[in-house]
C-alpha positions as CSV (number, residue, x, y, z in Angstrom):
1,X,35.0,20.1,-86.8
2,X,34.6,16.4,-86.0
3,X,32.7,13.9,-88.1
4,X,29.5,14.1,-86.2
5,X,29.7,17.6,-84.7
6,X,27.0,18.8,-87.1
7,X,24.5,16.4,-85.6
8,X,25.1,17.9,-82.2
9,X,24.6,21.3,-83.6
10,X,21.4,20.1,-85.2
11,X,20.3,18.7,-81.9
12,X,20.7,22.1,-80.2
13,X,18.8,23.8,-83.1
14,X,16.0,21.3,-82.9
15,X,15.7,21.8,-79.2
16,X,15.4,25.5,-79.8
17,X,12.6,24.7,-82.2
18,X,10.9,22.9,-79.3
19,X,11.2,26.0,-77.1
20,X,14.4,25.1,-75.2
21,X,17.6,27.2,-75.0
22,X,21.0,26.2,-73.8
23,X,21.4,27.6,-70.3
24,X,24.6,26.0,-69.1
25,X,27.3,23.8,-70.6
26,X,29.6,22.5,-67.9
27,X,32.5,20.1,-67.7
28,X,34.4,19.0,-64.6
29,X,38.0,20.2,-64.5
30,X,40.1,19.3,-61.5
31,X,38.1,20.5,-58.5
32,X,35.5,22.7,-60.1
33,X,33.0,22.9,-62.9
34,X,33.7,25.2,-65.8
35,X,30.8,26.8,-67.6
36,X,31.4,26.8,-71.4
37,X,28.4,28.8,-72.6
38,X,29.9,32.0,-74.0
39,X,28.3,31.8,-77.4
40,X,24.8,31.2,-78.7
41,X,26.0,29.8,-82.0
42,X,25.1,26.1,-82.1
43,X,28.1,25.1,-84.2
44,X,30.4,26.8,-81.7
45,X,28.6,25.1,-78.8
46,X,28.9,21.7,-80.5
47,X,32.7,22.2,-81.1
48,X,33.2,23.2,-77.5
49,X,31.3,20.1,-76.3
50,X,33.4,17.9,-78.6
51,X,36.7,19.5,-77.4
52,X,36.1,18.5,-73.8
53,X,34.9,15.0,-74.7
54,X,32.3,14.9,-72.0
55,X,30.1,17.6,-70.5
56,X,26.6,18.4,-69.2
57,X,24.3,20.7,-71.0
58,X,21.3,22.2,-69.3
59,X,18.4,23.2,-71.7
60,X,15.4,25.1,-70.4
61,X,12.1,26.3,-71.8
62,X,10.9,28.6,-69.0
63,X,8.7,25.8,-67.5
64,X,11.3,23.1,-66.8
65,X,14.8,22.0,-67.7
66,X,16.4,18.9,-69.1
67,X,20.1,18.1,-68.7
68,X,21.9,16.0,-71.3
69,X,25.2,14.3,-71.0
70,X,27.3,14.9,-74.2
71,X,30.0,12.2,-74.5
72,X,32.1,11.1,-77.4
73,X,33.0,7.4,-77.2
74,X,34.8,6.8,-80.5
75,X,32.0,4.4,-81.7
76,X,30.2,5.7,-84.8
77,X,26.7,4.6,-83.8
78,X,27.0,6.2,-80.3
79,X,28.7,9.4,-81.6
80,X,26.2,10.0,-84.4
81,X,24.1,11.7,-81.6
82,X,26.6,11.8,-78.7
83,X,24.0,12.0,-75.9
84,X,23.9,8.7,-74.0
85,X,21.9,10.0,-71.0
86,X,19.5,12.8,-70.1
87,X,17.1,13.9,-67.4
88,X,13.4,14.3,-67.7
89,X,10.5,15.2,-65.5
90,X,7.5,12.9,-64.8
91,X,4.3,14.3,-66.4
92,X,6.4,16.6,-68.7
93,X,7.2,16.0,-72.4
94,X,10.6,14.5,-73.0
95,X,11.8,16.8,-75.8
96,X,15.3,15.3,-75.8
97,X,14.1,11.8,-76.6
98,X,11.9,13.1,-79.4
99,X,14.8,15.1,-81.0
100,X,17.3,12.2,-80.7
101,X,14.8,9.7,-82.2
102,X,14.2,12.1,-85.1
103,X,17.9,12.6,-85.9
104,X,18.6,8.8,-85.5
105,X,16.0,8.0,-88.2
106,X,18.8,8.6,-90.7
107,X,20.8,5.6,-89.5
108,X,18.3,3.2,-88.0
């Protein structure tokens, strides 16, 4: 397991605490997207995301979805929570931002 893989696992767990589950985890391989979600264990999902270096993860709560880009850059500050970009809906809570801010409090 990588140095910051636990933080990504924590992110998935905290998103579940906010009512979101991982629906899809995809990466682009050659000419098609590969869906990586075969397990519900957050440590396994975090290791899979780390192994492909960059992937999209779709999280949903029944009402709406948020998609996060998981990307490892090699920079410790960026990789502490390796989510440089995510989607959100206007007039809906941005759960991703809140969870990332909470996890980053340890280093800011």
